[in-house]
C-alpha positions as CSV (number, residue, x, y, z in Angstrom):
1,M,2.6,-2.9,-0.7
2,E,4.1,-4.2,0.7
3,E,9.5,-0.6,2.7
4,S,13.9,1.9,4.8
5,P,16.0,4.8,4.8
6,S,13.9,7.8,3.9
7,G,16.7,10.3,4.2
8,N,16.5,13.8,5.2
9,R,13.0,15.1,4.3
10,G,13.3,18.7,5.8
11,S,12.1,21.2,3.4
12,T,10.1,24.6,3.2
13,R,6.8,24.2,1.8
14,P,3.7,26.4,1.8
15,T,1.4,26.2,4.6
16,G,-1.9,24.6,4.4
17,E,-3.6,28.0,3.7
18,E,-1.0,29.2,1.0
19,N,-1.6,25.6,-0.5
20,Y,-5.3,26.1,-0.6
21,M,-4.9,29.6,-2.2
22,M,-2.6,28.2,-4.8
23,R,-5.5,25.8,-5.5
24,S,-8.3,28.2,-5.4
25,N,-8.3,29.4,-8.8
26,R,-8.7,25.7,-9.6
27,T,-11.5,24.6,-7.3
28,W,-14.2,23.1,-9.2
29,S,-17.7,24.5,-10.3
30,G,-20.2,23.4,-12.8
31,H,-19.0,25.9,-15.5
32,T,-15.1,25.6,-15.2
33,L,-13.6,25.5,-18.5
34,R,-11.2,22.3,-18.3
35,A,-9.8,22.8,-21.8
36,A,-8.6,26.3,-20.9
37,L,-6.9,24.9,-17.7
38,L,-5.3,22.1,-19.0
39,G,-4.3,22.8,-22.6
40,G,-4.5,21.1,-25.9
41,A,-4.7,17.5,-24.7
42,L,-7.7,17.9,-22.8
43,A,-9.0,20.4,-25.3
44,A,-9.4,17.4,-27.5
45,L,-11.4,15.7,-25.1
46,S,-13.8,18.7,-24.3
47,A,-15.1,18.3,-27.8
48,T,-16.6,14.9,-26.8
49,G,-18.0,16.5,-23.6
50,A,-16.8,13.5,-22.1
51,W,-14.5,15.0,-19.0
52,A,-14.7,18.8,-20.0
53,D,-15.7,19.7,-16.4
54,Q,-14.3,17.1,-14.4
55,P,-11.3,17.3,-12.2
56,F,-8.4,14.8,-13.1
57,I,-6.9,12.8,-10.5
58,L,-3.8,10.6,-11.3
59,E,-2.7,7.8,-9.0
60,V,0.7,6.3,-8.9
61,G,0.2,2.8,-7.2
62,G,2.0,-0.6,-6.9
63,P,2.3,-3.3,-9.6
64,L,-1.0,-5.1,-10.6
65,S,1.1,-8.2,-10.7
66,D,0.5,-7.8,-7.0
67,P,-2.9,-9.2,-6.5
68,F,-3.3,-6.7,-3.4
69,F,-3.4,-3.8,-5.8
70,S,-6.2,-4.8,-7.7
71,T,-8.6,-4.2,-4.8
72,F,-6.7,-1.1,-4.1
73,K,-7.3,0.2,-7.8
74,R,-11.1,-1.1,-7.5
75,G,-11.5,1.2,-4.5
76,G,-10.2,4.1,-6.6
77,D,-12.3,3.6,-9.5
78,D,-15.4,3.5,-7.4
79,A,-14.6,6.6,-5.6
80,A,-13.9,8.1,-8.9
81,A,-17.3,7.3,-10.2
82,A,-19.1,8.2,-7.2
83,E,-17.2,11.7,-7.1
84,G,-17.9,12.2,-10.8
85,V,-14.0,12.9,-11.3
86,R,-11.6,11.8,-14.3
87,F,-9.4,8.9,-12.8
88,E,-6.3,7.1,-13.9
89,F,-4.5,4.6,-12.3
90,T,-0.7,4.1,-13.3
91,A,1.7,1.5,-11.8
92,P,5.3,-0.2,-12.8
93,N,4.8,-3.4,-14.5
94,G,6.6,-5.2,-11.8
95,F,9.2,-5.0,-9.0
96,D,12.5,-5.6,-10.8
97,N,13.1,-1.6,-11.3
98,L,10.7,-0.3,-8.7
99,S,12.6,2.6,-7.4
100,Q,13.4,4.2,-10.9
101,D,10.0,3.2,-12.4
102,L,8.0,5.0,-9.6
103,A,10.0,8.0,-9.9
104,K,9.5,8.3,-13.6
105,L,5.9,7.7,-13.2
106,I,5.6,10.7,-10.7
107,E,7.7,12.8,-13.1
108,V,5.7,11.9,-16.2
109,G,2.4,12.3,-14.1
110,I,3.5,16.0,-13.2
111,T,3.9,16.8,-16.9
112,R,0.3,15.7,-17.6
113,K,-0.9,18.7,-15.4
114,P,-3.5,16.5,-13.1
115,D,-5.6,18.6,-10.4
116,A,-4.5,15.8,-8.0
117,M,-2.1,13.1,-7.6
118,V,-2.6,10.0,-5.4
119,I,0.8,8.4,-4.7
120,G,1.9,5.4,-2.7
121,D,5.1,6.5,-1.3
122,F,6.7,3.0,-1.3
123,I,10.3,4.0,-1.8
124,P,10.9,7.6,-0.1
125,D,14.3,7.8,-1.4
126,A,13.2,7.4,-5.1
127,E,9.7,9.3,-4.7
128,D,9.9,12.0,-2.4
129,P,11.7,14.4,-4.7
130,G,8.8,13.9,-7.3
131,I,6.1,14.3,-4.7
132,K,7.7,17.8,-3.4
133,A,7.9,18.7,-7.2
134,A,4.1,18.0,-7.7
135,V,3.4,20.0,-4.5
136,A,5.4,22.9,-5.7
137,A,3.6,22.8,-9.0
138,G,0.2,23.4,-7.3
139,I,-1.0,19.8,-7.5
140,V,-3.0,18.5,-4.6
141,V,-1.3,15.3,-3.2
142,V,-2.7,12.4,-1.2
143,I,-0.3,9.8,0.1
144,V,-1.5,6.3,0.4
145,N,-0.6,2.8,1.7
146,T,3.1,3.7,2.6
147,G,4.4,7.1,3.7
148,A,3.0,7.6,7.2
149,D,6.6,9.3,8.4
150,S,7.0,11.3,5.4
151,W,3.6,12.7,4.0
152,E,3.5,15.8,6.1
153,D,7.2,16.6,5.1
154,D,6.4,16.1,1.4
155,G,3.5,18.6,1.4
156,A,0.8,16.1,1.2
157,I,-2.8,16.9,2.4
158,A,-3.5,13.5,4.1
159,F,-2.3,10.1,4.5
160,V,-4.4,7.0,4.3
161,G,-2.9,3.7,5.4
162,Q,-2.4,1.2,8.4
163,D,0.0,1.5,11.5
164,E,2.6,-0.8,10.1
165,A,4.5,-1.2,13.4
166,L,1.2,-2.2,15.2
167,A,0.6,-4.8,12.3
168,G,4.0,-6.3,13.1
169,R,3.0,-6.4,17.0
170,E,-0.2,-7.9,16.1
171,A,1.7,-10.7,14.3
172,A,3.9,-11.4,17.3
173,R,1.2,-11.6,19.6
174,A,-0.5,-14.1,17.4
175,F,2.6,-16.1,17.1
176,L,3.2,-16.1,20.9
177,A,-0.4,-17.1,21.7
178,A,0.4,-20.1,19.4
179,G,3.6,-21.0,21.2
180,V,5.9,-19.9,18.6
181,K,9.6,-19.2,19.9
182,N,11.3,-18.0,17.0
183,A,9.8,-16.2,14.1
184,V,11.2,-14.9,10.9
185,C,9.7,-12.1,8.9
186,V,10.2,-12.2,5.0
187,N,10.4,-8.7,3.7
188,H,9.9,-8.8,-0.3
189,V,10.0,-5.1,-0.6
190,P,13.3,-4.0,0.9
191,G,13.4,-0.2,1.1
192,N,9.9,0.2,1.8
193,P,9.4,1.8,5.4
194,G,5.9,0.0,5.6
195,T,7.3,-3.4,5.2
196,Q,10.2,-2.6,7.3
197,A,8.0,-1.4,10.2
198,R,6.0,-4.4,10.1
199,C,9.0,-6.7,10.4
200,D,10.5,-4.4,13.1
201,G,7.3,-4.4,15.0
202,M,7.2,-8.3,15.0
203,V,10.8,-8.8,15.8
204,A,10.5,-6.1,18.9
205,A,7.5,-7.7,20.2
206,M,8.7,-11.3,20.2
207,T,12.0,-10.0,21.7
208,E,10.3,-8.1,24.6
209,A,8.4,-11.5,25.2
210,G,11.6,-13.4,25.8
211,A,11.3,-15.1,22.4
212,K,13.3,-14.6,19.2
213,G,12.6,-12.7,16.1
214,T,14.5,-12.1,12.9
215,A,14.0,-10.8,9.3
216,F,15.5,-11.2,5.8
217,N,15.1,-9.3,2.7
218,L,14.0,-10.9,-0.6
219,P,15.5,-9.0,-3.7
220,Y,13.2,-7.2,-5.9
221,S,13.7,-9.5,-8.5
222,D,12.9,-12.7,-6.5
223,S,9.8,-11.5,-5.2
224,G,7.8,-11.8,-8.5
225,N,8.8,-15.3,-8.9
226,P,7.2,-18.0,-6.8
227,Q,9.8,-20.4,-7.1
228,Q,12.7,-18.1,-6.0
229,V,10.4,-17.1,-3.0
230,K,9.9,-20.8,-1.9
231,Q,13.3,-21.7,-2.4
232,A,14.5,-18.8,-0.2
233,I,12.0,-19.6,2.5
234,M,13.0,-23.4,2.5
235,G,16.6,-22.3,2.8
236,T,16.1,-20.1,5.7
237,L,14.0,-22.9,7.5
238,T,17.0,-25.4,6.8
239,A,19.5,-23.0,7.9
240,D,17.8,-22.7,11.5
241,S,15.9,-25.4,12.4
242,T,14.7,-23.4,15.5
243,I,12.3,-21.3,13.4
244,D,8.8,-22.3,14.1
245,G,7.1,-19.3,12.8
246,V,7.2,-17.2,9.4
247,F,5.5,-13.9,8.9
248,T,4.9,-12.9,5.5
249,L,3.9,-9.4,4.1
250,G,1.6,-10.1,1.3
251,S,-0.8,-12.9,0.3
252,G,1.2,-14.4,-2.6
253,I,4.3,-14.7,-0.4
254,A,2.2,-16.4,2.3
255,E,1.2,-19.0,-0.2
256,Q,4.6,-19.6,-1.3
257,A,5.6,-19.6,2.4
258,M,3.0,-22.5,3.3
259,Q,4.3,-24.3,0.2
260,A,8.0,-24.1,1.5
261,V,6.8,-25.3,4.9
262,A,5.0,-28.2,3.5
263,S,8.1,-28.9,0.9
264,A,10.5,-28.8,3.8
265,G,8.4,-31.4,5.7
266,L,7.8,-29.2,8.6
267,G,3.9,-29.0,8.4
268,G,2.4,-28.7,11.9
269,N,5.8,-27.5,13.3
270,V,6.1,-24.0,11.7
271,Q,3.4,-21.7,11.7
272,V,2.9,-19.2,9.0
273,G,1.0,-15.8,9.4
274,T,0.8,-12.9,6.8
275,T,-0.5,-9.4,6.3
276,D,-2.9,-8.7,3.2
277,I,-5.6,-11.1,2.3
278,S,-6.7,-13.0,-0.6
279,T,-9.3,-15.8,-1.1
280,N,-6.7,-18.3,-0.9
281,T,-5.2,-17.1,2.4
282,L,-8.5,-16.6,4.0
283,N,-9.4,-20.1,3.2
284,A,-6.0,-21.2,4.5
285,V,-6.9,-19.6,7.8
286,K,-10.3,-21.4,7.8
287,S,-8.4,-24.7,7.4
288,G,-5.7,-24.2,9.8
289,D,-3.0,-24.0,7.3
290,L,-2.5,-20.1,8.1
291,L,-2.4,-19.1,11.5
292,F,-3.6,-15.4,10.8
293,D,-4.1,-13.0,8.1
294,I,-3.7,-9.1,9.1
295,D,-5.9,-6.9,6.8
296,Q,-5.2,-3.3,5.9
297,Q,-8.2,-2.9,4.0
298,P,-6.7,-1.9,0.4
299,Y,-10.3,-1.2,-0.9
300,L,-10.5,1.5,1.6
301,Q,-7.0,3.0,1.0
302,G,-7.8,3.3,-2.6
303,Y,-11.4,4.6,-2.2
304,Y,-10.5,7.3,0.5
305,G,-7.3,8.3,-1.4
306,V,-9.4,9.4,-4.4
307,L,-12.2,10.8,-2.3
308,I,-10.2,13.1,-0.4
309,A,-8.5,14.3,-3.4
310,A,-11.7,14.8,-5.1
311,Q,-13.4,16.7,-2.1
312,R,-10.4,19.0,-1.8
313,L,-10.7,20.0,-5.5
314,K,-14.5,20.4,-5.4
315,Y,-15.3,21.7,-2.1
316,G,-11.9,22.7,-0.5
317,L,-12.4,20.0,2.4
318,Q,-9.8,17.7,3.8
319,P,-9.4,15.4,6.9
320,I,-6.8,16.4,9.6
321,G,-4.2,14.0,10.1
322,M,-3.9,10.3,9.3
323,I,-6.7,7.9,8.3
324,K,-5.9,4.5,9.5
325,T,-7.3,1.5,7.7
326,G,-5.7,-1.1,9.7
327,P,-4.5,-3.4,11.2
328,M,-7.3,-5.8,11.4
329,V,-6.4,-9.3,12.5
330,I,-8.3,-12.3,11.0
331,D,-8.3,-15.8,12.6
332,K,-10.6,-18.6,12.8
333,T,-12.8,-16.6,14.9
334,N,-13.9,-14.2,12.4
335,V,-12.6,-15.6,9.0
336,D,-16.2,-16.6,8.0
337,A,-17.6,-13.1,8.1
338,V,-14.5,-11.7,5.9
339,L,-14.8,-14.8,3.5
340,E,-18.5,-13.7,2.8
341,A,-17.7,-10.1,2.3
342,Q,-14.9,-11.2,0.0
343,K,-17.4,-12.4,-2.5
344,L,-18.0,-8.8,-3.2
345,G,-14.4,-8.0,-4.4
346,V,-13.8,-5.4,-1.8
347,R,-11.7,-7.2,1.1
348,G,-8.7,-8.1,-0.7
349,A,-7.1,-10.2,-3.7
350,G,-9.3,-12.5,-5.5
């Protein structure tokens, strides 16, 4: 997704060894009695034999109305199938009440007593208390997509995602190489440390090179409305005629930015680049309508998040440190190979 204040996250939490000992009585073998551990709800399931001996992993992800998360969810589904675990993906319906919805999903998720939770820490101020509560309840937590600065303080066992500031710097590098002098970053998820870091990285790199970089925030309520996004970008371009680069942080926003540039009669004068890929944005890179597309590989984030949780539960295994899935810059030199892989549905939005 595509976020900044995280507040004071300092807290006392169990050590890695203590966390593992808390989990040791729930490490899985072929004869574990799921119903006894998870109570009446799963006791009913045990009668069918469907999931009686399987760990339960619950994910709190981003809205599926954002096509980025369809690929993200597919990664989780595939990892769950490969590892033989029960997996459920939950997410807000949209962006309008994102902070409250995410906090509530984590709260409700804890009451379901999953063995592990995979959580995108998109809005730390809203989510961190719930994440810490999950850890305190003995639930294994893996943070994915956003939360690189907070996952350890929150007590998660791992983080999977891209280097967000570097993604912004890579965007600036591409703009500068194309001769862009004044680029604006469009942040459609204000309050998310990941999107904020991308904008900050781009602005810093443009400024260091003697060019200009700025950013503006779209309200949550507008980010899901293509016409509102288009109008906001057109208004920004009209207000400052020196802007010759637009950096967006999602494939859908990129499409609306390209439309805004065309509607403003600025095609050829304003370059658009984005993070997060879709078939449409990849084709736009190929045609030259989009300068670049930066891929954080959401399928890998979804897959590795569930894989790490499952292997911790089953074997007591976990990685050490962050697992980076991006940024990978896609331009005309490599877009054909990515388009070919996109046919398999594992690179980005459809």
